[in-house]
N, C-alpha and C positions, 0 to 999 in steps of 0.2 A: 483485428482494432485487438488491442489488450486496452481492458477496463478494469484493472486493478488498480489500486492506487500505486502510481510511483512518483518519487519526489525528483523534477527537476529543476537544479538550484540554477537562475540562469539572471542576468539584470532586469531590472524592473521594466527598464523599453520595451526588451523583448516578449515581457507578461502582457502589454497592449498590442503587440502584434497579433501574438495568440489568441489575444480575446479576439481578436476579428475571424476565427476561425472557430471559435467555441462553439461544442456540441451539445447536446440536450443529457437530463438524466432521467432513464425509465427502468420502473419493474411490475412484481406483483407481490401479494400477500397470501398466509397461509387463512387456511378457512378453522371458523369456530374458533377463532383466538378472540383473547379478551384484550382492550383498549383500554391505557390511561389518559385518563380524560387531561388535555393540555391545561396548563395553570397561566394566566395571565401574569401573576405574581410571581417574584422569584423565589425558589424555596428555600426555606428557613432553614432546610438541613444539610444547606451547597455551601459553604465558606466562602467568602472573596479571595484570591489568590492573590497569597502573598508576594513581596517584593522578590526579585530574584537578582545577583549582582552575579558577575566571572568569579569561578573556581580559581582560577590564575590571571593574570595583568596579563601575560607575559606567554602562558602554556596554549600553541596554536597549532593544528595540524593543518595544511596546507595542502591545497587539489590544484595542477596548474599551475601554469608560471605567470608572472605579476605581468599586468598589462595594462593600457590607457584607458580601458573603459569603453562606451558608450560614445562614437561620432556625434559631432552635432546638429548635422543634417545625416540623414541615411536614407539610400534608394533600396530599390529592388536587387540591383549587381552588388551591391554594398551590402546587404542584409546578409547575403548568401553568403560573402567573404567573413564575415564576423559569427552565423551563430557556430562554422567550425569549433571554436574557441571555448563553447560554452561544456562547463562540465554537469554530468546528467549522474545526479544520484538515486539509488535504491533505497527500499525499506532499510532502516537503520536498527540495530537490535543492542539489548544492552546484559552482562552476565560476568560475574565475576570482577566485579569493582570496572568494567570499563564497557566502552561503546566500539562497536563495529557499523561500519556501512560500507557498498559495493556501491563501483562508479566507474564511467564511462570517460574516458579523457580522450582529448585528440591532441597528438604531437605530428605536425606538418602532415596534416592533411590522414594519418591512419590514427585507427581508433584504436585506446588498448583498455582493456580492462584492469581496475587497480583497487585495493582493499585500502581501509583508514581505520586504523585502532587506534581511539581514544580512551586513556585513562581519566578516572572517574574525576580525581583530583588535577586533572589538564596534562596535556603534554602528550606525546605516541606517537605514531610513525604511519606511512604510506606503505605498499607490497605492492608491489607489480604480478598481475596476475596473467598476463598474455597478450598479444595483439588478437584483437577480436574483426570479423571480419561479416557488412551486412549489418543495417539498421535493425539494431533489435533491443530488449530492455535490458538495465543496468544488472550485474551479477546479483548475488544473494549469497546471504550470509548469515548461517545462525551457530548459537554456541552446542556444544555438548561436550562437556566434561571436561572442561579447561581447553578446548580447544575450538579451532571453528570451522563449519562446513559449510563449503559455497558450491554454487554453480554457476554455470557463465555460459551465455548464451552466444551462437555463433549462427551467420547464414551459411547456407551452401547449395550447392544446384539442386537437390532435394527439397531443403525446404529449410529449417532451423534445428541444429543439437546442441545438445549440452552438454556440457564440460565439466566434472566434476573436482574439485582440489580442496585438500584439508589445510588448512593453518595451523602450525603445533608452538608452542612458546619457544621462544621468546616472539616469534613473531616477524622474524626478520625474513628476507627475500630469499634466503638459505632455508627456512622453514615451510616452503610450500612445497605439497604433495600433490603430484597431479594423478587423480583416479580415471574411472571411467568414462564414457560417452553414452549420452543417451541420444539416440535420434528421431527421426520420423513427425517433430514437432511442426505443427501447420503453419505455413508463411504469411499467409495473411490472419492468423489470429494463434499467434506464439505463445498464449501463457501459459505461465509454470509458477508455481509456489513451493517452497522447502522449508520444513518446519521441524523444531525437535522437542523433544521431551527428556526425563528421567532415562524413558526406555529404550530412547533411539531417534533415528532420524526419516523422514518421511518426505517424499516427493510427490508433486502431482503435477501434470502436464496434460495439453488436449495434445489430440493424433485425429486421425480419419481411419477407417475400415471399410472396402467394399460401399462408399461415397456416404457412408455414415458416420457424426462425431462420435469421436469415442473422449472418454475420461478415463487418465491411466493414472494408476498410483505406485509406486512401488518405498520398499521400506529400504535405505539406504547403509549398507554397513560401512562404520565409521573407520575399520580398520583396513581393507581393503579396498574404500571409497567408492564403490560399485554396488548397482542397484541389487535387491533379492526379486523373490519371485514378484513379477508384474502384474497386478488387478486391472483389468478391463471391463469397462462398461460402456456398451454400444445404445444408441439413441437412434429415435425416429430419422429418417432419412431428409424430412422435411423441417429439422431441428437442428442447431448450431450450440455449439456448446462453447463456453468461452470462459476466460478469467478463474480458475482454479485459486482459493485461497484457503489455507489451512491454519487452526487455532488449535493447541493442546487442550485436553481434556483427561480426567482421570481415566484410566485404561484406555488411551486412544489420542484420537483427532476429532475436531470438528472439520469437516468440507465444504466449503461454498465456492456456488459457481454461478454463472448468467446462462441463461436457455433463452435464446432469440431464435422464435418460431419464424417459419419462412413465408405460413400465408398471411398476408397483408390486412390490415383493420381498415375502416372508417376514419378517415381524417376528419376533426372539426370541420362547420361550412365554414368558421370564423376565419380560417389561417387560408394564408395565399398558395404557391403552387409551391414555392421551395421548399415551407415549413410542413406543406402536406405530404411531400417526398420524404422529412424523414417521418413526420408523425406515423405515416401509414408505412414504415418496412414491417409490420407486425408486430406480436405481443413476446412483450418481455421477463423473465421472470428470475428472481433470484431463490433458489434451491440449497437446503441444508440436510447433508447424512452425517454422521455420526458413525466413524471407521475405528477397527482397534487398529492396535500399534505396527500391524503389519501392511495398515492398508484397505483390508477388508469392510463391507460395509457392512454394520453390528442391528441396523434399522431400515425403514424404506425411508429415500428423500421423502422432505418437506417442505413446501414452498414457504416463504417467509415475507415475503412483499405482497403487499397488499392487492387487490383484484382492480386489473383497470390500470395499474400504477405501470409508469415505464421510466426501467433503469437503464443508464450507460455505463456509470460508475458507484463502487459500493465497497465498502471496507468491512473486517470481520476481525474480532478481535475476542480473545480471555477475557474473561470475568469470574469473582472468586464464588464458588461454590461448584465450580463443576463445568458454569454456564459459556455460552458464548453472545456476543454483543454483535448484530447487523445493522450498519448506517448506511442508509442513502438517500437519494432527493429524488424525488415524486416528480418529473418531468409529463405527466399525461396530458398539458392543457398545450404543450407547445415547444415549438424544440428552441434552445438555449435563450428563455427566457428567466430573468430572476425573481425567485421566488424567495420567501423569508425562512420557509420552515425545512429541516432534515429530516427524515423519519429515523426511527432506531426500535430495533425487534429483539427482546431480550428471548433467548432459547435457551431452558434449563434444561438440567441433564437428565430430565426423563424424557426432552424432547418438545415440552409445550411452550409458548410463544405467547409473549405480552406487547405489545407495541406502545409505543409515545412518540411524540412529535417534540420537536427540539426548536427554538426559534433563535435563530443562528443569524439573521438578516439576510435582504437579497443577495442574492449570486448562482450562480449554475454549477459548481462545483462540491465538494464537501470539503468541511472541513479538516483540521487534523485532530485526530483522536489520537490519543496515547493512555497506555495503560501500565502498569506494573506488573509483572508478568510474577512475580516472586514473593508479589502481599505483605512487605516489609510494613511488623507493626510503625503505629504513628506517621505514617508516610500516606501521601496521596494514591488513591485506588487509580485514577487517572484524571488526563485533563484534557480538554476539549479547548483549541487553537481556532480564533477565524481572524486571518489574516485580512487588514485593509491599505490602503494605498498609503494614510499616515500612520497607523495602528497597529498594533496587533490587541485583539482580544481572549482574554481565555478564563475557563471555569474551571472548575472541579466537579468531575464525575462524583456522585454523591453513594448513599447506600442503593440506592435505585438507579440502576443504571441510563433505564428512559425515561425519569421524572427531570423536570426542568429545570433548566441551568441557568445560573447568575453569572453573568459576565460580565467582568471590570479589564482595562486598559494592562497591561503588562511592555511598560516600557523597554525591556533587557531586551524584547524580541522584536521592535519596531525593526520591520527591515530583515530581519531573520526568518528562520524557517525552524522550529522546532523538532526534531526528529527520533528522539527515543527517550524513556525515560528511566531512570533508576533511582527509585526511592525518590529522594527531593531534590536531584539532580537531574539536568537536562543537556542534551546533546542538542547545541543551537550551528545551523551553516550560516553564514552570512560571505554574500557576494563584495571579492574587492577588484575593480576592475575585471580582469580575465581568470582571476582568482577567486577560490572558495574556499572559504576557512573554517574552521571545524573546532569549535570547545563547547566547554561545558558550565552552563550556569547552576548556581545552589538557590533554591528557594525557600526560604523561612518562611 
């Protein structure tokens, strides 16, 4: 099970089906942390989101073939026929006045990895990255000095392997360079993360060694498109490690990951048997460790989720001044229950933590949190988006990333998904039948 945040762009009716099997969020928190007092009033330091509009009326990059959309009525057999036409997108990134996102696209029953390159002023192209076998996460793409490095997951008889690729300007199909493969990812938890900085590119993944979970990292040489020395950290035999996520920091990276302990804990008496089975799986927590540019740890890992919490999904993002932001939803009280709050933890450059609670409205998942990794002057530091059935609400991240949020509806994102932030420009994904369209909206 992968617990990092991946964006699946599907028709709205599919979300209803998925909601029937939605799971809970779980986690834990760091000792001796200070907690920001939650505020019932909107923060005066957070301005309301300005109106957004399309950067171009005609500049759209499409994925998938145009189709008729959802049938009027659908049963289980019909659902199996429709689902393969969905387009699954990974995390989008922005650099050098353009956006990029990897995706999985089904064509006549065969899955293909693709990359979409979208210019900030609109327009762009899609690039074929090759066939993919098995049920895996979408490709990840990161920028590095005018090029894009990518990792593509593919199943095999032994588990999951990653194919490394590089996209060179002008990002046409002929500009795709194939690199080395990384093998040994676990089939049941094939989480991986790819991140870049001015100093290079780092890959993190989970594997197993003598029945123990192993967290592995390796710097990727952009020229040879191959991993360099692999750093490995083994955990206790009764611990599973999942969903590594990376964020750049000065002199290296932050690495966050989910730790799932094997010993089950007692479930609350008020839960029924089905809920108790999920809640009683055992403790979970998110740990964060600072790494150097080669992937070696430079300090001890630190638990950042609160004691007694349970985390199924979390996110890690860089923030100004060399810190990182961890966002998770606490599901300690019961599996899959709507909750109005999301927890946010700020990790500063020295490793200290400070927590706050965001009031985002009832739900079982995470809001979409986007940050501008390049900190452009006069542009927002970041935005938080909460999609709903009829509208999407948005709030600006203030100077205090764990402070209270002031949400307002944003009509330009109704029925769409915000994917990445570049200054005052957002990459937007919208479903058009069986086709996904990517375009850019400019927000004043």
